[in-house]
C-alpha positions in Angstrom: 4.9 1.5 -0.5 4.8 4.9 0.7 3.0 5.8 -2.5 0.5 3.1 -2.6 -0.6 3.8 1.0 0.7 0.4 2.3 2.2 -0.3 5.9 5.8 1.1 6.3 8.8 -1.3 6.4 11.1 0.8 8.7 10.6 3.6 11.0 11.6 6.2 8.1 10.8 4.8 4.4 10.6 8.1 3.1 14.1 9.4 4.7 16.0 6.4 3.6 14.2 6.5 0.1 15.4 10.1 -0.3 18.8 9.5 1.0 19.2 6.3 -1.3 18.1 8.2 -4.4 20.4 11.2 -4.0 23.4 8.7 -3.3 22.4 7.0 -6.5 22.1 10.3 -8.3 25.8 11.1 -7.7 26.8 7.7 -9.1 24.1 7.6 -11.9 26.8 8.9 -14.6 23.7 10.0 -16.9 21.9 6.7 -16.7 18.6 7.3 -17.9 17.0 4.5 -15.9 18.7 5.2 -12.6 17.8 9.0 -13.1 13.9 8.0 -14.0 13.6 5.9 -10.7 15.4 8.5 -8.5 13.4 11.2 -10.3 9.8 9.8 -9.3 11.5 8.8 -5.5 12.3 12.2 -5.3 8.9 13.3 -6.0 6.8 10.6 -4.3 8.7 10.4 -1.2 10.8 13.1 -0.7 8.6 15.7 -2.2 11.6 17.4 -3.9 9.5 18.7 -6.7 11.7 21.0 -8.5 14.8 18.3 -8.6 12.6 15.5 -9.0 10.8 16.9 -12.2 14.1 18.2 -13.7 15.7 14.5 -13.4 12.6 12.9 -14.8 12.7 15.4 -18.0 16.5 15.0 -18.2 15.9 10.9 -17.9 13.1 11.5 -20.8 15.4 13.3 -23.1 18.2 10.9 -22.8 16.0 8.0 -23.4 12.7 8.6 -24.9 12.1 5.2 -26.2 12.3 3.5 -22.5 8.8 2.5 -21.3 9.6 2.5 -17.5 11.0 6.2 -18.1 8.3 7.1 -19.8 5.8 5.8 -17.1 7.9 7.5 -14.5 8.1 10.9 -16.2 4.2 10.7 -17.2 3.5 9.9 -13.5 6.0 12.8 -12.4 4.4 15.4 -14.6 0.8 14.2 -14.1 1.3 15.3 -10.4 3.8 18.2 -10.4 3.9 19.4 -14.1 1.6 19.8 -16.8 -1.2 17.5 -17.8 -0.7 17.6 -21.5 2.9 16.6 -20.8 1.9 13.6 -18.8 -0.6 12.7 -21.4 2.2 13.0 -24.2 4.5 10.4 -22.2 1.8 8.2 -21.6 0.7 7.9 -25.1 4.1 7.5 -26.5 4.4 4.6 -24.2 1.2 3.1 -25.9 2.7 4.1 -29.2 5.8 2.4 -28.7 4.6 -0.8 -27.4 0.8 -1.2 -27.7 0.7 -4.9 -25.9 3.4 -4.4 -23.3 2.2 -5.3 -19.8 3.5 -2.1 -18.4 1.0 -0.1 -20.0 -1.0 -0.4 -16.9 1.0 2.4 -15.9 0.1 4.6 -19.2 -3.4 3.5 -19.1 -4.1 4.2 -15.4 -2.2 7.5 -16.0 -4.6 8.5 -18.9 -7.6 7.3 -16.6 -6.5 9.6 -14.1 -6.2 12.5 -16.6 -9.6 11.8 -18.1 -11.1 12.0 -14.1 -9.4 15.4 -13.7 -11.1 16.5 -17.1 -14.6 15.1 -15.7 -14.8 12.5 -18.6 -15.7 9.6 -16.3 -16.8 7.2 -19.1 -13.5 7.3 -20.8 -11.8 6.9 -17.6 -13.6 3.7 -17.0 -12.6 2.4 -20.7 -9.2 3.3 -19.8 -8.8 1.8 -16.3 -10.9 -1.2 -17.5 -8.2 -1.8 -20.3 -5.6 -1.6 -17.7 -7.1 -3.9 -15.3 -7.2 -6.6 -18.1 -3.4 -6.2 -18.5 -2.5 -6.2 -14.8 -5.3 -7.1 -12.0 -2.8 -6.1 -8.9 -2.0 -2.5 -9.9 -3.5 -0.4 -7.0 -4.0 2.9 -8.8 -6.1 1.1 -11.4 -8.7 0.1 -9.0 -8.6 3.9 -7.6 -9.5 5.1 -11.1 -12.4 2.2 -11.4 -14.1 3.2 -8.1 -13.5 6.9 -8.5 -14.9 7.2 -12.2 -17.9 4.8 -11.2 -18.6 7.0 -7.9 -18.6 9.8 -10.0 -21.0 8.7 -12.6 -23.4 7.7 -9.9 -22.8 4.0 -10.1 -22.6 3.7 -6.1 -23.2 -0.1 -5.8 -20.7 -0.6 -8.9 -18.0 1.5 -6.9 -18.5 -0.3 -3.6 -18.0 -3.6 -5.3 -14.9 -2.3 -7.1 -13.9 -1.2 -3.5 -14.5 -4.4 -2.0 -12.4 -6.4 -4.7 -9.5 -3.8 -4.0 -9.6 -3.5 -0.2 -9.2 -7.7 -0.2 -5.9 -6.9 -1.9 -4.9 -4.0 0.4 -7.0 -4.1 3.5 -5.3 -1.4 5.4 -5.4 1.3 3.0 -7.2 4.6 3.6 -7.8 8.1 2.1 -5.5 9.4 4.5 -2.5 7.1 3.5 -2.9 7.5 -0.3 -2.9 11.2 0.1 0.2 11.0 2.1 2.0 9.1 -0.7 0.9 11.3 -3.5 3.1 14.2 -4.5 1.5 17.5 -3.1 2.7 20.2 -5.5 -0.6 20.2 -7.1 -2.8 18.3 -4.6 -5.7 19.1 -6.7 -4.7 16.8 -9.3 -5.4 13.7 -7.0 -8.6 15.6 -5.4 -11.1 13.9 -7.8 -9.8 10.5 -7.6 -9.9 10.8 -3.5 -13.4 12.2 -3.7 -14.6 9.2 -5.7 -13.3 6.7 -3.4 -14.8 8.7 -0.5 -18.2 8.6 -2.3 -17.6 4.9 -2.6 -16.9 4.5 1.1 -13.2 4.4 1.8 -12.7 5.7 5.3 -10.4 8.6 5.6 
C-alpha cells in the first residue's frame, strides 16, 4: 500500500513492515522466497538500501528460476542498483515463462527502463502488453500515462490517467514518490514528470 501510494492501514505501516521483515529474515533459514519479499520490503518501505539489495541478490542467487524472486530482484535493482542488472532479471522472467500472468511485473519494469532511456514508444508497447495481462497493476498505468505524456499525446495521457484514477482516486505524485525507494530518485523522475504533465496532482 505504501509503494502504490494508497491510504495506510495503520498509524505506522512503514515501521511495522520493516520490523516484520527483519523478524522474518532472522527465521528465514535461507528460504529464497522469504528473503525476496523481505528484501523488497526493506528497500521500498524501510529505505534500508544496502541490506535490501544484498538480500535480493542473495535470494536471486539461491533460486534464479523463481518468477516472484526475479520480479522483486528486478524491481529492487531498478531503483537501487544497475539498470542492466534489473533488465536481466526481467528478461529472465519472460524467457522462463512467457505466458505467466505475473509478467506484468517484468513488462512494466522493462517499460520503466525504456522511459528512463527515453524510448517512449517501446515503453508504450511493453506497458500495453502488461495491461493486456492485468488491468489492475497500478505501475502499468503509470508507465502508459507517462509515456503518452512524454510523446506529446496529452489527450491520450489524460484519458489513461482518468481510467487509473477511477481505480485509485486518492493517489498523488507525493504519495507515489514517498512509496518508491529513494536511493536513486532520478530513476522514478521521468515517470513522475510524465504523470505531472498528464495532470496528476502533487
